[in-house]
N, C-alpha and C positions, 0 to 999 in steps of 0.2 A: 608714906602709905605704901602698903604692899598691894600690887595688882597682879592677879593670876591671869595671864593672857591666854592660857589654854582654853579654847572654846569661848573666848570673850565675845560678847555681842556689842553691836553699836549702841544699844540702849545702856549697857553697863559702862561703856567708854564715856558716853555723854554724862552719865551719873557722876563719874570720877571728876570730869572737867567742871561740872556744875558744883559739886561738893567743894572743890578747891576754890572756885570763883566766889562762892557764897561766903567764904572766909577771907576774901581778899588775898588769895594765894594763887599764883600762876605756876603750873607744873612746868618746870624748865627742862626736864629730861626724864626719860625712863631708863633705869639702870639695871644691868644684869652682868654679873662678874664671874664667868666661868673660865675654863682654860681651853680655848678653841684649838690650841696647838698640842693638846694632850697626846702623849704617846699611845694611849688607848684609842684606837680608831673609832669605836662606838661612842665613847665620851666626846671625842672631837666632833663627830657628826651631830650628836644631840646639841652640843654647845652652838655650833654654827647654825643649825636649823632654828634654834630658839632666838638667836640674834636676828636672823632674817625675819622671823615672826614679830619680834619686838620692833623692828623697823616698820613693819606694816601697821602695827597698832599705834606707834608713835605718829605716823602720818595720818591715820584715821582719827586720832584724837586732836590733831592740829598742834601737837607738841613739837614735832619735827627735830628732835634731838634725842639720841641715846648715849649712854656712857657705859663703858665696858673695859675689859682687859683684852690685850692681844693674845695673851697666853704664852706658853713656852714648853718645849720638850726638853727637860733637864739632861737628857742623854745626848743631846745634839749641841754642837758649837753655835756661837752667835750667827755665823755665816749660814749654817745649815738651817737654823731657826728662821733666818730672814728669807730663805728660799721657801720654806714651809709657809711662812706668813704670806708671801706673795701668792702662792697657790691657793691658800684657803681664804685669804682676805680679799683678793681681787673681786670675786663674784659678790661678796658681801658689800663691798664699797660700791660696786656698780649698781647693785640693787638699791642701796641707800640713795644714790644719785637719781635713779628713776623716781623714787618716792620723795625726793627733796628733803631727806632726813640727814642731819649731820651726825657724825660719830665722834664722840669725845673719848679718847683713849686715856685711861688712868695710867699714871706714871709710877705707880708703886712697884718696887722690886719684888714684893711678896716673898720674903724669906724670914719670916718672924716665928714660924712654928717648926717643929722637928720635921714634918713632912715637906716643908718648903725649903729647908736648908740642906746643902748649900745650893746656891744658884738661883733660888727663887722660882716663881711660877709665872712671871710676867716679863716678857722680852723688853717691853717698852719702858726702860728704866734710866736711860742716859741720853744726853744730847746726840752723841755719835749714832746711837741706834735710831733715834727719832729721825735724824737726817736721812739715814738709809731707808727707813720705812716710807718716808714721804717721796724719796727718789723712786723707789720700787712701785709705789702706787700713788701717783700724783692725783690729787682730787681736792676740790674746794669743800668736799663733804667729809674729809678726814682730818682730824686735828687732835690736840691734846686736851684732856680734862686735867689741867696742870695743878698739882698740889705741891707747893714749895717745901713742905716738910719732908718729902721723899728724897730729893737730892741732898737736903740738909743731913738726913740720917746716913747718907752715903758719904758725908763729909765733902760734898761738891758745892760749887757755887749755886745757890738757889735763886739768885736774882737775875743773872745773865740770861738764862733761858726765857725769861719773861719777854725780854727785848727781841730775842731771835724768833720765838715761836708764838708771839701774841696774835690775836685775831687781827687780820688785815696785814700781817707781815708778808714778806716776799713769798712765803709758802702758801699764802691764802688761807691759813688755818683760822 
């Protein structure tokens, strides 16, 4: 179901929760998949602002989980992107902590279309990078929305990360 959170009211949020519950469905997360590390500063600002708003709506609806991309600036190295990630995502994660909303990061490399290749548009695509992300911003509210098909497409082990990054693991994800 698509939910337009711009200008959303508590009445509308309650409607969505009831609509799902009346069909024996529980809303597990609210998703939004932009590029918060975009080289375009305005696009970056819009993406980060919308993620913050999504966190607020998720908390108000009692969902307490969002899923999204970390993003990536394709003109920067992995190390430069990790620094950018730390700057942009620290306030987002801290906001999520105050709202008690978990953030599940999609692990898709996003290099399937001409505008995404080479390099993709999502930094969070390998176990090495995930470890670095969780070191830079340690939080019980930041983890993976793990899809095993993505490492498989990269010809990587798609089972081992489940044991390292599963909920309750040493990283607390």
